[in-house]
C-alpha positions as MATLAB code, in Angstrom:
seq = 'XXXXXXXXXXXXXXXXXXXXXXXXXXXXXXXXXXXXXXXXXXXXXXXXXXXXXXXXXXXXXXXXXXXXXXXXXXXXXXXXXXXXXXXXXXXXXXXXXXXXXXXXXXXXXXXXXXXXXXXXXXXXXXXXXXXXXXXXXXXXXXXXXXXXXXXXXXXXXXXXXXXXXXXXXXXXXXXXXXXXXXXXXXXXXXXXXXXXXXXXXXXXXXXXXXXXXXXXXXXXXXXXXXXXXXXXXXXXXXXXXXXXXXXXXXXXXXXXXXXXXXXXXXX';
ca = [
       5.306  -33.688    1.730;
       1.990  -31.986    0.993;
       2.293  -28.972   -1.296;
       1.359  -25.673    0.261;
      -1.715  -23.983   -1.184;
      -1.194  -20.610   -2.903;
      -2.784  -17.542   -1.309;
      -2.797  -13.774   -1.713;
      -1.687  -11.950    1.433;
      -3.119   -8.435    1.799;
      -1.749   -6.210    4.559;
      -3.756   -3.291    5.890;
      -6.875   -5.069    4.649;
      -9.316   -3.689    7.217;
     -10.256   -0.526    5.297;
      -9.643    1.714    2.300;
      -7.516    0.598   -0.625;
      -6.467   -2.572    1.224;
     -10.063   -3.743    1.645;
     -10.825   -2.950   -1.987;
      -7.754   -4.830   -3.162;
      -8.901   -7.828   -1.124;
     -12.301   -7.615   -2.805;
     -10.879   -7.450   -6.318;
      -8.494  -10.362   -5.727;
     -11.410  -12.307   -4.236;
     -13.586  -11.608   -7.271;
     -10.882  -13.102   -9.453;
     -10.850  -16.328   -7.467;
      -7.764  -15.841   -5.306;
      -7.673  -17.454   -1.885;
      -6.975  -14.631    0.560;
      -5.156  -13.985    3.802;
      -6.416  -10.726    5.306;
      -3.970   -9.045    7.639;
      -4.487   -6.031    9.930;
      -4.869   -5.102   13.606;
      -8.683   -4.809   13.671;
     -10.096   -8.320   13.913;
     -13.769   -7.373   13.732;
     -13.333   -5.449   10.494;
     -11.319   -8.255    8.954;
     -13.950  -10.824    9.893;
     -16.714   -8.662    8.421;
     -14.776   -8.293    5.168;
     -13.961  -12.005    5.090;
     -17.652  -12.883    5.501;
     -18.578  -10.479    2.693;
     -15.990  -11.974    0.339;
     -17.010  -15.541    1.173;
     -20.688  -14.681    0.639;
     -19.861  -13.521   -2.889;
     -18.756  -17.033   -3.786;
     -15.018  -16.507   -3.393;
     -12.929  -18.866   -1.220;
     -13.382  -17.982    2.487;
     -10.409  -15.787    3.470;
      -8.096  -16.553    6.360;
      -8.100  -13.726    8.917;
      -4.812  -12.955   10.673;
      -4.832  -10.255   13.334;
      -1.349   -8.817   13.426;
       0.510   -5.633   14.312;
       3.293   -5.575   11.747;
       5.282   -3.168   13.906;
       5.565   -5.761   16.682;
       8.917   -7.554   17.045;
       9.160  -10.711   14.927;
       5.735  -10.016   13.378;
       6.784  -11.171    9.906;
       8.240  -14.430   11.202;
       5.095  -15.050   13.242;
       3.048  -14.509   10.092;
       5.253  -16.977    8.225;
       4.695  -19.585   10.947;
       0.939  -19.009   10.857;
       0.825  -19.496    7.095;
       2.927  -22.670    7.396;
       0.575  -24.050   10.044;
      -2.398  -23.304    7.789;
      -0.743  -25.151    4.908;
      -0.523  -22.110    2.639;
       2.168  -19.901    1.110;
       2.013  -16.540   -0.649;
       1.574  -16.507   -4.400;
       0.756  -12.811   -4.344;
       1.744  -10.288   -1.692;
      -0.068   -6.959   -1.428;
       1.902   -4.519    0.721;
      -0.760   -1.939    1.501;
      -0.247   -1.246    5.207;
       1.165    2.209    5.853;
       0.418    5.673    7.199;
       1.631    9.277    7.181;
       1.504   12.416    9.298;
       1.118   16.033    8.229;
       3.238   18.681    9.906;
       6.813   19.844   10.300;
       9.184   16.899   10.619;
      11.012   18.470   13.559;
       7.754   19.256   15.378;
       5.873   15.972   14.951;
       6.428   13.175   17.501;
       9.688   11.453   16.648;
       8.518    7.964   17.599;
       5.499    8.201   15.297;
       7.636    9.353   12.390;
      10.042    6.483   12.966;
       7.013    4.183   12.938;
       6.176    5.538    9.459;
       9.566    4.448    8.159;
       9.302    1.179   10.053;
       5.946    0.242    8.499;
       6.139    1.900    5.086;
       9.753    0.900    4.420;
      11.196   -1.779    6.705;
       8.130   -4.017    7.017;
       7.321   -3.759    3.305;
      10.901   -4.716    2.494;
      10.982   -7.560    5.009;
       7.714   -9.041    3.740;
       8.831   -8.799    0.110;
      12.161  -10.518    0.779;
      10.805  -13.063    3.276;
       8.221  -14.427    0.854;
      10.076  -13.935   -2.437;
      10.939  -17.641   -2.662;
       7.350  -18.838   -2.266;
       6.094  -16.173   -4.689;
       8.673  -17.385   -7.210;
       7.627  -21.015   -6.708;
       4.033  -19.994   -7.385;
       5.044  -17.648  -10.254;
       3.019  -14.871   -8.665;
       3.712  -11.253   -7.836;
       4.091   -8.390   -5.376;
       1.901   -5.285   -5.397;
       3.368   -2.460   -3.331;
       1.089    0.501   -2.641;
       3.134    3.673   -3.114;
       1.631    7.093   -3.893;
       1.894   10.085   -6.196;
       3.973   11.394   -3.286;
       6.764    9.136   -4.554;
       7.425   11.552   -7.425;
       7.816   14.826   -5.511;
       9.488   16.167   -2.356;
       7.125   16.631    0.573;
       7.649   19.540    2.957;
       5.270   19.253    5.946;
       4.919   15.553    5.182;
       8.593   14.843    4.658;
       8.899   11.354    6.142;
       5.807    9.992    4.395;
       6.792   11.338    0.962;
      10.320    9.972    1.374;
       8.980    6.552    2.388;
       6.861    6.356   -0.751;
       9.824    7.325   -2.924;
      11.584    4.314   -1.425;
       8.604    2.063   -2.194;
       8.614    3.088   -5.847;
      12.378    2.755   -6.266;
      12.544   -0.576   -4.429;
       9.591   -2.014   -6.360;
      10.959   -1.110   -9.774;
      14.404   -2.493   -8.980;
      12.925   -5.684   -7.527;
      10.761   -6.125  -10.627;
      13.918   -6.369  -12.750;
      15.636   -8.769  -10.356;
      12.669  -11.117  -10.017;
      11.393  -11.057  -13.596;
      13.650  -13.996  -14.661;
      11.950  -16.027  -11.908;
       8.501  -15.325  -13.316;
       7.603  -12.852  -10.554;
       5.793   -9.597  -11.293;
       6.427   -6.586   -9.033;
       4.227   -3.502   -9.350;
       4.157   -0.161   -7.551;
       0.638    1.299   -7.342;
       0.867    5.105   -7.181;
      -2.562    6.645   -6.526;
      -3.398   10.268   -5.909;
      -5.896   11.356   -3.235;
      -8.320    8.603   -2.202;
     -11.197    8.954    0.248;
     -10.027    6.554    2.981;
      -9.107    6.663    6.682;
      -5.568    7.673    5.717;
      -6.296   11.405    5.956;
      -7.773   11.127    9.432;
      -4.759    9.113   10.628;
      -2.484   11.734    9.101;
      -4.220   14.459   11.096;
      -6.203   16.025    8.255;
      -9.315   15.458    6.225;
     -12.354   16.401    8.293;
     -12.922   19.483    6.122;
     -11.324   18.272    2.918;
     -13.280   18.083   -0.334;
     -12.570   15.714   -3.249;
     -10.163   17.278   -5.731;
      -9.666   16.824   -9.454;
      -7.180   14.009   -8.863;
      -9.344   12.128   -6.356;
     -10.428    8.586   -7.201;
     -12.554    6.074   -5.311;
     -10.639    3.270   -3.617;
     -12.359    0.541   -5.626;
     -11.266    2.112   -8.944;
      -7.677    2.424   -7.683;
      -7.690   -1.208   -6.558;
      -9.066   -2.419   -9.896;
      -6.318   -0.596  -11.811;
      -3.695   -1.933   -9.432;
      -4.859   -5.508   -9.937;
      -4.918   -5.191  -13.726;
      -1.476   -3.627  -13.746;
       0.020   -6.364  -11.593;
      -1.453   -9.110  -13.734;
      -0.163   -7.344  -16.851;
       3.337   -7.179  -15.376;
       3.558   -3.376  -15.211;
       6.323   -1.949  -13.026;
       4.192    1.010  -11.985;
       0.507    1.850  -12.123;
      -0.688    5.458  -12.037;
      -4.485    5.331  -11.737;
      -6.576    7.801  -13.717;
      -5.773    9.881  -16.810;
      -5.592   13.185  -14.917;
      -2.949   11.911  -12.531;
      -0.901   10.540  -15.438;
      -0.916   13.974  -17.068;
       0.020   15.758  -13.826;
       2.929   13.429  -13.087;
       4.151   13.732  -16.672;
       4.161   17.525  -16.414;
       5.890   17.472  -13.015;
       9.004   16.119  -14.699;
       9.433   19.515  -16.378;
       8.936   21.640  -13.230;
      12.034   22.881  -11.376;
      12.487   21.179   -8.022;
      12.450   24.482   -6.136;
       8.971   25.237   -7.481;
       7.747   21.770   -6.529;
       9.055   22.238   -2.998;
       7.294   25.579   -2.674;
       4.042   24.250   -4.137;
       3.837   21.167   -1.908;
       4.802   23.156    1.175;
       2.112   25.760    0.543;
      -0.496   23.119   -0.220;
       0.173   21.342    3.066;
       0.201   24.652    4.938;
      -3.277   25.398    3.609;
      -4.498   21.932    4.539;
      -3.308   22.403    8.089;
      -4.833   25.871    8.272;
      -8.151   24.526    7.010;
      -8.137   22.015    9.851;
      -7.212   24.697   12.376;
      -3.748   23.216   12.857;
      -0.304   24.770   12.679;
];
């Protein structure tokens, strides 16, 4: 039986942090599988990575919310003669607004993608990642550390990602598998537009470019860190948050989101 070739699978690779993570893995010589719904963007990114001298990536157009999407991905990888050595769970989205007012089906899709799909991918490919002594990089958020009024489902989903990643890192460490949660602050990507905000937003003190976040995430994964908090300012803020009463955090986040919505002319 021919051994399967190791690859790095990056979900949500068509833009933002996902595209930058694909680039940084490519620069370090990893063979890539780029996964997202937008074929044209994936093919453009794949051509760019191949032109840099990295192995030509495999493009897989896939809606991870579709039934049996993960099993279809597994079959595609098997047919291509590859298996995951590294898995980058980047695909995800959020919505800003009151949880009871936002469309219920879209909020359930947040939990489906940010939580269920991430979990399914991690467990489905854990065996191959262990065989290859690789790792899993789960993109969480600074939102994982605080409650999130007016973005309740998204914040809760990222808390799950952080908790799940850290627990899985302990379970899989004896198998030689690294599991890292990447917890960035604000990043200028398409996320804000998808969330229903951002057209009038300005970069804040905690903002970082996507390429810098991706570089820190890659280094942290390779170093075996359980969590990566990019940027010194964000590290300080999250350290200080631990000393703030929860009621004050709730009020602060709620007011911040209210102002964001007001700035966009939304309720």
